[in-house]
N, C-alpha and C positions, 0 to 999 in steps of 0.2 A: 488200270483202276483208273479213275480223279478224284482229286480236289476233293470236299464240297463245305462250303464254309458251313451249311446243318451242321456240320458237323460239328466242324467247331465251332461255334455257338452254345449248341448244345454241352457241350463241352465244359466250358465257361459258364454257362448258365449253372449248369451241377455243381460247380464250384462256388460259385457266390461270388465272380470275379468278373469286376465291371471292365468294360471295354479298356476305358482310359489307365485301370490298373493291370491293364493288356500289355496295350501299346508302350508303359512306362516301361517293364519289368523286362517285355525282348525290347526296350528300345527303335520306335517302328512310330509313327503320326499314330493318332487315333485316329481318325479318316482308311488312312490305309485296313486297320482290324476291320472298317466296316467293311471294305468293298471286297477284301476276302473274303468278310462270313455271307453279303450279300450276289458273290458270285461274280463282281463283275471285271476282276484280278483276281491272280494265284499267288502265293507266295513263291520265292523261289525253293534252292533250296535251303542256304542258309534262317531265313529264314520260317522254315520244317522242320527245320532240327532245331531254334532258338523257340519256336511252340512245344515243343514235343518236347523236348526236356522243363518247359513252364509250368509244363503238365503233369511231366509224368508221365508220361503216356509213350507209344511205338511211333513211329510216324501214321502204319494202317490208319495206324486211331482219325483220320481226314477223307481218309480215301474211301470209295464208293464202290464196288463192285461189279463193274459189268456184266451185263443180264446177256 
């Protein structure tokens, strides 16, 4: 499975959360959030756990299944 920044963005947008609020909520820079959502970089294990806790989802919510 591969991390999907677009899935992360969709979750964020569905909840009406601005990137700035997410960045503050998990203690990361706003440009880091943008990098993850664009697929320029991927969050490490600690950041993934923080995202899952922030959004109240399981880790698999951020992954695409391989075809």
